[in-house]
C-alpha positions in Angstrom: 0.0 0.0 0.0 2.8 2.4 0.9 4.6 1.7 -2.3 1.4 2.5 -4.3 1.0 5.8 -2.5 4.6 6.7 -3.2 4.2 5.8 -6.9 1.1 7.9 -7.1 2.9 10.9 -5.5 5.8 10.5 -7.9 3.4 10.3 -10.9 1.6 13.4 -9.7 4.9 15.3 -9.2 6.0 14.3 -12.7 2.7 15.5 -14.2 3.0 18.8 -12.3 6.6 19.3 -13.5 5.5 18.7 -17.1 2.7 21.3 -16.7 5.2 23.8 -15.3 7.6 23.2 -18.2 4.7 23.8 -20.7 3.8 27.0 -18.8 7.4 28.2 -19.0 7.5 27.4 -22.8 4.3 29.5 -23.3 5.6 32.4 -21.1 9.1 32.4 -22.5 9.0 31.3 -26.2 12.2 30.1 -27.7 14.4 33.1 -28.7 16.5 33.1 -31.9 19.6 34.1 -29.9 20.6 33.8 -26.2 18.9 36.4 -24.1 18.8 37.0 -20.3 15.8 36.0 -18.2 16.1 37.1 -14.6 13.8 35.1 -12.3 13.1 35.9 -8.7 12.1 32.8 -6.7 11.5 31.9 -3.1 14.1 30.2 -1.0 14.1 26.3 -0.8 12.7 26.4 2.7 9.6 28.2 1.5 8.9 25.4 -1.0 9.6 22.7 1.6 7.2 24.3 4.1 4.5 24.4 1.4 5.1 20.8 0.5 6.1 21.9 -3.1 9.2 21.3 -5.2 11.8 24.0 -5.6 11.5 25.3 -9.1 15.2 26.4 -9.4 16.3 23.2 -11.0 13.3 23.2 -13.4 14.1 26.8 -14.5 17.8 26.0 -14.9 17.0 22.9 -17.0 14.2 24.4 -19.1 15.0 28.0 -19.9 18.5 27.4 -21.5 16.8 25.1 -24.0 14.7 28.1 -25.0 17.9 30.3 -25.5 17.4 32.0 -22.2 20.3 32.5 -19.7 18.6 32.3 -16.3 20.2 33.6 -13.1 17.8 33.0 -10.2 17.5 35.4 -7.3 15.9 35.1 -3.9 13.6 38.0 -3.1 15.4 40.9 -1.6 13.7 41.9 1.7 14.1 45.5 2.6 15.1 45.9 6.3 14.1 49.2 7.8 17.2 51.5 7.9 17.4 52.0 11.7 16.8 48.3 12.4 19.4 47.3 9.9 22.2 48.9 11.9 20.8 47.7 15.2 20.8 44.1 13.8 24.4 44.5 12.6 23.3 44.6 8.9 24.9 47.3 6.8 22.5 49.3 4.7 23.5 50.0 1.1 24.2 53.7 0.6 21.6 55.0 3.1 18.8 52.9 1.6 16.5 50.2 3.1 18.4 47.5 1.2 21.1 45.5 2.9 24.6 45.4 1.4 24.5 41.6 1.6 21.5 41.6 -0.7 23.0 44.0 -3.2 26.2 41.9 -3.3 24.2 38.7 -3.8 22.1 40.2 -6.6 24.8 42.0 -8.5 26.4 39.0 -10.2 23.0 37.9 -11.5 22.4 41.2 -13.4 25.9 42.0 -14.5 
């Protein structure tokens, strides 16, 4: 019985993955030359808590086949300026964005 449940779950996950690949193909049709495609996704823990698969691997597998270079970013959460210093986080040039987030995002867009 347990084996059947696992097989059913795997079949369901495969079907969901195929549907997501098809949705990506519709949203990002194949380009005639390599173009950038910056994607912001949640962190793996967010997917795990929701009982879902992390889409990073799917994006990294699918989009290059469509001539899309795809760096993936985690969302940048703005920390309030006063709280950033208090928490030991350095704000970027007097903004609400942390230096750590800017340094993490910069390689993806350069």
